[in-house]
N, C-alpha and C positions, 0 to 999 in steps of 0.2 A: 578786556582787550582795548588797547590804546592805538590811536592812529595819528600820524603826523604827515604833513605835506613835505615831500623831499625837495631838495634844492634842484633836482632834475625837473620835477613837475612844476614847481612854482613859476618860473618864467614862461612856461608853455601854457599854463592855465590862467595865470594872472600876470601878463606882461606889463612892464613899466609904462609903456604907451598902450592903453586899452585898445583892443581890436574887437570887432563885432562877432568874430567866430571863436571867442574864448568865453569863460564863465562870466556872466553878467550879474549886476546888482548884489554883489557879495564880495567881501574882502577875503584874502587868504585866511585870516584868523577866524572869520565867521564860518567859512567853509570847513575848516578843520574842527571847529567847535560843533558844528552840525553833525559831522560824521561821528564824533565821539558821543553825542547826546541823543541822536535820533537813530533808532535801530533801522537797518536796511529792510526793505520789503522782502528781499530775497538775497541769498548769498550763492553765487555761482562759482563753480570751479573754473580756474583760468587754464592757460595752456600748459602749465607745469604745476607740480605740487606746491611750490612756493608762491603761487599767484592765486589771488581770490578776487572776485568781482562783486562789489556791493551795489545792489540795485536800489536807488532812491527815487521817489517821485520828485520831479524837478520843482524846486522851490524858488527858482529864479526865472528870468526871461531869456535864458540861454537857448539858442536855436539848434536844431538838428545839424550835425556836422556832415553826415553823408547824405547825398542827394542823388536820386536816380538820374541817369543821363537819358535825355529824350531828344527827339528831333528838334524840339522848340528851344532847348537850352545848349545843345552841343556846341554852338558857335561861341559860347562863353567859357569853354575849356581852355586852360593855359597849362604850360609845362615848363620845367626848368630843373636844373640840378640844385639840390638843397641839402643841407646838413642840419640836424637838430641841435648840435653843439659844435663848438670850434674843434673839438678833438675827433669828431666823426668825419668819415669820408662823405662827400656829397653824393647823393643818389638821385636818379630821375624820379620826379614826382609830378602829379597833375592835380589841378584844382579848378573850381569855377571862380570867376570874378564877375561881379554885377548881378548876383542872384540873391533873392530874398527867401530863404528857407523858412519852414514853419518852426514855431517854438517847440522845443523838445518836451516830451512827456516825462522822460526819465533821464537821470544822470547815473551812469554806471561807472563807479569809481574802481580803478584798477589798483590793487594793492600787492606789494611784494613783502615777504616776511623780512624781519630784521636780519636773519641769517643770510638770506640771499643778497640783500643790499650790502651787507658787510663784504661778501665775496666780490661784489662789484665796486668796492671802494667807498661805500657810503655808510657811515655809522649813524644810527638814529637812537633816540631815547624813547622808543615806543615799540610795541609788538609788530606793527605794520606801518609801511610807508606808502603814501600815494605816489604812483609813478605816472598816472595818466587818468583820463576820464573820457567816457564816450557820452555824447548827447544824442539820445535816440527817441524815436516815436514809439517803439515797442520795448518791453522790458527784457530784451535779448541782446546778447553780445554782437557787436559789429565785428566781422572777421578782421583779424590783424592784417595789415597790408602785406602783400607778398614780399616786398623789400624788407619789412621788419622781421618776417619769419627768417629770411636769408641772413639778415644782420645778426639775429640772435644765434643762428647756427655758427657764425664766424667766431663768436666768443666775446668775452668781456673786453679784450684789448681793442676790438673794433666797434665797441658801443653796444654789444649784444649781451645776452644772458648766458650763453654757452649751451643752450638747449638744442639738441640735434634737430635737423629739419624733418618734419612730419609731412610726408608726401601728400597724404589725403587732406590734411589741414591746409596745405599750400594750394592744392587744386580747388578746394572750397573757397579759399580766399580769392583766387584768380577769378572764379565764377562770379563772386559778388562784386569785386572791384572793376571787373570788365564793364559792368553796367551802372556803376556808381562812382562818384568823385566827391571829395571834400570841397569846401568853399573857403575863400578868404575874404575878409571884409575890412 
């Protein structure tokens, strides 16, 4: 099984101007090599058959991305309309600013199959392509954000995957993200 970093994930995980809330102490090439050489601790099923999650112990100083919202940090929450790429419609997002989260214990790499990536207009020379990564304290999946579930249901022309909305998964996502937020550094 071979894995490559997709052009969608590369600028999000390894931006040209480094940010504190992305993968640290590792180049894109080192990251890709690690994924191909070090077996994951566990492989989880993703939200669709073409999606797998590889759980790796964090070998970097990357910090947890999702942080619980408390009375002490609520004043640090910010929101704005944002798009992940130029082709996507901006959606309302929220995040913390000025927060110091703990170092993640796990990096959970989100992989899409070569066939799915081709449907979405991305050709790769590997079996699987990295489309994202979760930085977590526990070796469990952080629920996909509600807006991402909705975007996926809209289809590939709107930046999604074409997977229909799963009401139960959506409600679990809302329950988690109602009490958590990402941070930007």
